[in-house]
Structure formats: C-alpha cells, structure tokens
C-alpha positions in Angstrom: 209.7 105.2 133.3 208.4 102.7 135.6 206.6 105.1 137.5 205.7 107.0 134.4 203.9 103.2 133.1 202.4 102.8 136.3 201.1 106.4 136.3 200.1 106.3 132.7 198.3 102.3 133.2 196.5 104.2 137.1 195.6 106.7 134.3 194.1 104.5 131.9 192.7 102.4 134.6 190.6 105.9 135.7 189.7 106.4 132.3 188.4 102.6 132.2 186.3 103.1 134.8 185.0 106.6 133.9 184.3 105.4 130.6 182.2 102.3 132.1 180.4 104.5 134.8 179.5 106.8 131.7 178.2 103.7 129.8 176.4 102.8 132.8 175.0 106.0 133.2 174.1 106.0 129.6 172.1 102.5 130.0 170.4 103.4 133.0 169.4 106.8 131.2 168.2 104.5 128.4 166.6 102.1 130.1 164.6 105.3 131.9 163.5 106.6 129.0 162.6 103.7 127.3 160.2 102.6 130.4 158.7 106.0 130.4 158.1 105.7 126.4 156.9 102.1 127.0 154.2 103.5 130.0 153.9 106.5 127.6 153.1 104.2 124.4 150.9 101.4 126.8 148.9 104.4 128.3 148.1 106.0 124.5 147.2 102.6 123.6 144.9 102.4 126.3 143.1 105.5 125.3 143.1 104.9 122.0 141.4 101.5 122.4 139.3 102.9 125.2 137.9 105.2 122.1 137.5 102.8 119.9 135.8 100.8 122.3 133.3 103.6 123.1 133.1 104.5 119.2 132.1 100.6 118.6 129.7 100.8 121.1 128.0 104.5 120.1 128.1 102.8 116.6 125.9 99.5 117.6 122.7 101.9 119.2 119.8 102.7 117.6 120.4 106.2 115.5 117.9 108.7 115.0 116.1 108.5 111.5 116.8 110.1 108.9 120.8 109.8 109.9 122.1 112.6 107.8 125.4 113.6 109.5 128.0 115.6 107.9 131.6 114.1 107.7 132.9 116.2 110.8 130.0 114.5 113.2 129.8 111.1 111.6 130.4 108.9 114.6 133.8 106.9 114.4 133.8 103.3 112.6 130.0 104.2 110.9 130.0 105.4 107.1 127.5 107.8 106.9 124.3 106.0 105.5 120.8 107.4 104.7 118.1 106.3 107.0 115.1 105.5 104.9 112.0 104.0 105.8 110.7 105.6 109.3 109.0 108.9 109.8 111.0 110.9 111.4 110.2 112.3 114.9 108.2 108.8 115.8 109.2 106.5 118.1 107.1 103.2 117.6 105.0 101.8 114.4 103.3 98.7 113.9 103.0 96.5 110.5 99.5 96.0 109.3 99.1 93.6 106.6 96.0 93.8 104.6 94.8 91.1 102.5 92.0 91.3 99.8 89.3 88.6 99.7 87.7 86.5 97.0 86.6 89.8 94.9 90.1 91.5 95.5 90.1 95.3 96.8 89.6 98.1 94.8 92.0 101.1 94.7 91.3 103.6 97.1 89.2 101.3 99.3 88.4 102.7 103.0 89.0 100.1 105.5 88.5 100.5 109.3 91.3 99.4 111.3 90.4 98.4 115.0 93.3 98.9 117.8 93.4 99.2 121.7 95.1 102.5 122.1 94.3 102.9 125.8 96.8 100.2 126.5 99.1 102.3 124.3 97.9 105.5 125.8 98.5 103.9 129.8 102.1 102.9 128.6 103.0 106.3 127.8 103.4 105.7 124.2 100.4 107.4 122.4 98.4 110.6 123.5 95.3 110.6 124.9 93.4 112.1 122.0 95.5 109.8 119.5 96.4 112.9 117.5 99.8 111.3 117.2 98.9 108.5 114.9 99.9 108.2 111.4 99.4 105.8 108.9 101.6 105.3 105.7 102.4 103.4 103.0 104.7 100.2 102.6 107.7 102.4 102.2 107.4 103.5 106.1 107.2 107.1 105.1 103.9 108.2 102.4 101.5 109.2 104.4 98.1 107.8 104.0 94.9 109.5 104.7 92.4 108.6 108.0 89.8 109.6 110.1 89.2 108.8 113.6 85.9 107.5 114.4 84.8 110.3 117.1 84.0 108.8 120.5 86.2 105.7 120.2 89.9 107.7 121.2 91.4 106.1 124.4 89.3 103.1 124.5 89.8 99.4 124.0 88.2 99.6 120.5 89.1 102.8 118.7 88.2 102.8 114.9 90.5 104.4 112.1 89.5 104.8 109.1 92.5 104.2 106.7 92.6 105.2 102.9 94.5 102.2 100.6 95.3 103.7 97.5 96.6 100.4 95.9 94.5 98.0 94.8 94.5 93.8 95.6 93.9 91.0 93.5 92.2 88.1 95.2 94.1 87.2 98.1 96.7 89.1 97.7 98.3 91.2 100.3 100.4 94.4 101.2 102.2 96.2 104.3 101.0 99.7 105.7 102.6 100.9 109.0 100.3 102.5 112.0 103.0 105.0 113.7 102.8 106.7 117.1 105.1 108.6 120.2 105.2 111.8 119.0 104.0 114.3 121.7 104.3 117.6 119.5 102.3 115.8 116.3 99.2 117.0 115.5 96.5 115.1 114.2 95.8 114.6 110.5 92.5 113.2 111.1 90.4 114.0 108.0 87.1 112.6 106.5 87.3 114.6 103.5 90.4 112.9 102.8 89.5 109.4 103.3 85.7 109.2 101.9 83.8 109.2 98.8 81.9 111.8 100.8 81.9 113.4 104.2 80.5 115.7 106.7 81.1 116.1 110.5 79.1 119.4 110.4 81.6 121.8 111.4 81.2 125.6 111.7 77.8 127.4 112.0 75.7 127.1 109.4 75.5 124.3 106.3 78.1 123.8 103.9 76.5 125.1 100.8 79.4 123.5 98.8 78.2 120.4 99.8 74.3 120.4 100.1 72.0 122.1 98.3 68.0 122.1 99.6 65.6 119.9 97.8 62.7 120.2 99.9 62.0 123.3 102.2 57.8 122.7 102.8 58.1 123.2 106.6 61.5 123.5 108.7 64.9 124.0 108.4 68.4 122.7 108.5 70.8 124.7 111.7 74.5 123.4 112.2 75.8 124.0 116.3 78.2 122.4 118.3 79.3 119.5 115.3 75.5 118.8 115.1 73.2 118.9 112.0 69.6 119.5 113.3 67.1 119.2 110.5 63.6 120.4 111.8 60.3 119.3 110.4 57.4 121.4 111.0 54.0 120.6 110.2 50.9 122.7 109.9 48.9 120.4 111.5 47.5 118.6 108.7 49.9 117.7 105.9 53.2 116.5 105.8 56.0 118.8 105.9 59.4 118.7 105.8 63.2 119.7 105.3 65.4 117.4 103.1 69.0 118.4 101.7 70.9 116.1 98.9 74.8 116.0 97.8 75.4 116.0 94.4 78.7 114.1 94.6 78.4 111.0 92.8 78.9 107.6 94.9 80.3 105.0 93.5 77.9 101.8 92.8 79.1 99.4 95.6 79.0 101.6 98.5 77.5 102.0 102.0 76.5 105.3 103.4 77.1 105.5 107.4 75.8 108.4 109.8 75.4 108.9 113.5 72.0 109.8 114.0 69.2 110.4 116.8 65.9 112.1 116.7 63.3 113.8 119.0 59.7 111.6 118.8 56.1 112.6 117.6 53.4 110.3 116.4 53.8 111.1 113.2 57.4 111.2 111.5 59.5 110.0 109.4 64.1 110.7 109.4 65.7 109.6 106.1 69.6 108.7 105.2 69.4 108.4 101.3 71.7 107.2 99.5 70.1 108.1 96.4 68.1 111.7 96.0 67.3 112.3 92.5 64.2 114.1 92.7 61.4 113.6 94.9 59.5 111.1 93.0 62.7 108.8 92.4 64.7 108.1 95.7 65.8 105.3 98.0 66.5 105.9 102.0 67.2 104.1 105.3 64.4 105.6 107.3 62.6 105.5 110.8 58.9 105.9 111.2 57.6 107.1 114.7 53.9 106.2 113.9 54.9 102.5 112.8 57.7 102.0 115.4 59.5 100.7 112.3 62.8 101.1 110.4 62.4 100.7 106.7 64.1 100.6 103.5 61.9 103.2 101.6 62.0 103.7 98.1 59.7 105.8 95.7 60.0 104.7 91.9 58.9 107.0 89.5 56.2 108.5 92.2 55.1 104.6 93.2 55.9 103.8 97.3 57.6 100.2 98.1 58.5 99.5 101.5 61.0 96.9 103.4 60.1 97.0 106.9 61.7 95.6 110.3 59.9 96.0 113.6 61.7 97.8 116.2 60.4 100.8 118.2 63.3 103.1 119.0 61.0 106.4 120.0 62.8 109.5 121.5 66.4 108.0 121.4 68.7 108.9 124.8 72.0 108.6 122.8 73.1 108.4 119.2 73.3 105.6 116.8 74.6 104.6 113.9 73.1 103.7 111.0 74.4 102.1 107.4 72.7 101.8 104.0 74.8 99.1 101.6 74.5 98.5 98.4 76.2 95.4 97.2 75.6 94.9 93.5 72.2 93.3 93.9 70.5 93.9 97.0 70.1 97.1 99.3 70.5 96.1 103.1 70.0 98.5 106.5 71.7 97.8 109.6 72.1 99.2 112.7 74.9 100.3 115.4 74.4 101.4 119.3 78.4 100.5 120.2 79.8 103.0 117.7 80.3 100.6 114.9 81.9 97.7 116.3 79.4 95.8 116.1 76.7 95.6 113.2 72.8 94.0 113.2 71.2 93.5 109.8 67.8 94.7 110.3 66.6 94.1 106.4 67.3 93.6 102.7 65.9 93.8 99.6 66.7 93.1 96.4 63.6 93.5 94.3 61.9 97.2 93.1 65.2 99.1 93.4 67.7 101.5 92.4 71.2 99.9 91.1 72.7 103.1 89.7 73.2 106.9 90.0 73.9 106.9 93.6 74.2 110.3 96.3 73.7 111.4 100.0 70.9 113.0 101.7 69.4 113.4 104.8 65.6 114.6 105.5 63.2 114.8 108.1 59.4 114.8 107.6 56.0 115.0 109.6 52.7 115.2 109.8 50.0 116.8 112.5 50.4 119.8 115.1 54.0 119.2 116.0 57.5 119.4 115.2 60.1 117.1 115.0 63.9 116.8 114.8 66.4 114.6 113.3 69.9 115.1 114.7 73.2 113.9 112.6 76.8 114.2 114.1 78.4 112.7 111.4 77.7 111.3 107.4 79.9 109.5 105.3 80.0 107.2 101.8 82.7 104.4 101.4 83.7 101.9 98.4 82.0 98.2 99.4 83.4 95.4 98.2 82.3 91.8 99.4 84.1 90.3 101.4 85.7 92.8 102.5 89.5 92.9 103.2 91.0 91.7 106.0 94.0 92.6 108.4 96.7 91.6 110.9 98.9 93.4 113.4 102.4 92.6 113.5 105.2 93.2 116.3 105.7 96.8 117.7 108.7 98.0 116.1 111.2 100.5 117.5 113.5 103.1 114.8 117.0 101.9 113.8 119.2 102.7 110.8 118.1 101.6 107.5 121.1 101.7 105.1 121.1 102.6 101.7 121.9 99.6 99.4 125.2 101.5 98.1 125.6 102.4 102.1 129.2 100.8 103.8 129.1 100.0 107.6 132.3 99.3 109.0 134.1 98.5 112.0 137.8 98.3 113.3 139.5 96.2 115.9 142.9 96.8 117.5 144.9 93.9 119.8 147.3 94.9 122.1 149.8 92.5 123.5 151.2 94.2 126.8 154.1 91.9 126.9 155.4 92.9 123.3 154.2 96.1 123.2 152.4 95.5 120.2 148.8 95.4 118.4 147.4 93.9 115.3 144.1 96.1 113.2 141.4 94.4 112.2 138.6 95.7 109.8 134.4 94.4 108.3 132.4 96.0 106.3 129.3 95.6 104.6 128.9 95.9 100.8 133.1 95.3 100.5 133.1 96.5 97.1 132.3 99.7 97.9 135.1 100.0 101.0 138.7 99.6 101.2 141.1 100.0 104.1 144.7 100.3 104.5 147.1 99.8 107.8 150.7 101.0 107.8 153.0 100.3 111.0 156.9 101.8 110.8 158.1 101.6 114.0 156.6 103.6 116.4 154.1 105.2 114.1 150.6 103.7 113.3 147.8 104.9 111.1 145.0 103.2 108.8 142.8 105.1 106.5 139.6 103.6 105.3 137.4 104.7 102.0 134.0 104.4 101.0 132.8 104.6 97.9 130.7 107.0 96.8 131.3 108.9 100.3 
C-alpha cells in the first residue's frame, strides 16, 4: 500500500514536472512568437513610417502645372487640387506692374517693355531667339498679344511691345506676367495683333489688302527679304514718285513708327505719312536730300507748310527709326539710331496742322535725272497718351501648386514609441470645413480614413 502510494506520489511528481516543463516550453514558445511578432511589427511600422516620410517630402515638392492627377495616382497625403494661374510648360515668370500716368491709360494700349534677355539666355533660362517668351494677364494664363522689336533679341535691351486689354484710371496699376523657359515653344510675336496698323513686308509683293497706290508718276514698290523698296524715277525735269497709303483709320492720339533708310540723290524727298487723304491734303515726316533737313511736311488744301530741322543725313549706311506723333495739340517728329531705345526730338508744330482723320502712308519723290530708293523694314501705328504708363518688374517666380478655394491639402504624422510599441496619429488640413478624418485602433489593427469634399 505504501509502495503503491509512493509509486503514485512519484508518478504525481513526474506529472507535475512534466506539466511544469510543458508550461515552460509553452511560455518559451509564446515569448518567441511575441518577440518575432514585435520584430515584425516594428519592421512593418518602420516601413510604414518611411513610406509616410517619403510621401510627406514628395508632397512638399513643386508639382507641374496644371495638377490634374487621377484618384489612383494622387501622391499620398495630398488631396487633388486644380493648379491655376501658371502657364503650362513654362519654367519661369516675372510679374510686371503697369501704372497709368495722370491721364490714365486707354484700353488696348501698346506699351514697350525692355529687358535684358542676353543674361537670361546666358543662364540657360531663355532661347536665344526669345521665341519662348509669353505675356499673360493678371490671371497668369490669358495670353496677351506681343511683338519683338526686330534685331533686339538676345541683347541687354530687348524691346517687347505688349497690348494691354484693360484701361486704367490716373495712378491705377495692374499686373501682367512675362513667361520664359520652354524649349518647345513656337514664337507668337505678331505685330498685326498688337498695333493699330502694322506691316513688316513679309512675302514677295506688296500686300494689297493693306495698301493702295495713290501716286505712280514714276517708280515702283517691290518687296524682297522683308524689305519694302519704294523707287522714285525722274524724267529729268519734273518731280516724279511713288506713294502708297493704308485706309485703316488711326486713333486721334497716336504715333507712327517706321524703320527706314534711303539712297541719296540731290533732289529727293522720303515721306512717312500719318495723314494721307489725297495729294492736296496730307501730313508727314520727311527727309529732303536737297536741303539736308528733316521736315514736318504738310499740304492743306493745296498749300504747303514746312517745319524744318537741319540735319544732313544723305545716303545713311544703316537703318534708323522715324516717329511722328500727334498728342492732341501738336505734331512732333523724332529720330532714333539705337533701335528705339532712345529718341531725339527733332521739331514740333502746333499751327497749320491736321487734327483728325489719320492714316498711314509711305512715299518717295525725286527730281532730276536720277532714281532714288526709300527702304522700309517695318512700319506700325500705336495709341498714345501723355504721360505714358510706367512699368516695374517683380522677382522671378517658379511654378508651384495653386489651390482652388475649395481644395484641401492635408498631411498625417505617426509618432512611434519603441519601448511600448505604441504610436499616435495626428492630422492637419487647410480648409478644414471641407475635410474630416477618423482613426481606429483595435488591438493589432490600426487604420485611418480621410474625406475631402467635394472630391
């Protein structure tokens, strides 16, 4: 009996030992599983944190404009936002503030803007031909007509003429933008879209939709390599010549600008008209080779009036710019030899002048046994106001993400504690009235959801 009891007791001890060993083995196994689970959890959390960190960094980078990602391709942590106010495909822009003078600025005014494009070309930001330049309204996307003054591209003083659609009252300002940095862009320089009248004589013949011949007693008008050649041929005794005009009416306050040169004969007259009704009523800026003078030349009801400026310039070797202006009370003539960067006032007159019904004309006349040539590279007419508007440049800008008023930009943060294998979640958003979020943590499962109306 005692032996049996001892056996039973021994068996009980063995069972207890076996049970303790089994329990110990189970605890070891559990600790192993927990350790592996903790390592797996930490690795998973580390990967998650890394992914969120990368996503947060990506969300801070400038995104191309316009930003129109699909829901599946949207960067993590960034709601879809319509990018506005940036011309797609361009890398740089500068704001330009235009301010009207004491007499305001009429709608559709043509303003000349001068900038150092050589520096931008050298920096690799602009094409050498300036063909990637664009101008927009203050919304950053509505294109404005512009024209580049020929021969000033890739220089320290490139001249752009831009047509401003809006009018300004005295002292009022507006902003336009100048874009550049698009190697695939095609030049949109277009004088016809900018000026009241424009011709740069492309093609091989005179454009008869712009010009009509009013005098052809001796000579011709030919076009070659972008240059108009008005040739006046004399019969040896009488004044002979060739004159053309446009029927396009000009605004009362205006300037006519032309790039010209001529050959010299002792008795010749070259004319740029800003009023050419008929041969008994006209007004022009002229050069007389015989007198060696620039003139304000007008014929009123057959009577001749001349306001001279003595400056001999026979057979000029290079083109120069002429400008004739009517400001409402006086006619003035100007000359420039630096492509229009600076102008010299030659003379002006407020008596015996025309004050209405203006248009553009070109003519050349000669007397004696000779032929004279008057060459015109381009001619245009523009509005004028005194004083003219001023402008100033703002700093260069780079593209970014412009959000709509109802757009939501949100980010997430995870704070992880290795000691307690716990983490917390934070949320931040703009326009929070349209955004909401929720989090859920249940044992090992954690998730968050974000909604952004109206997306």
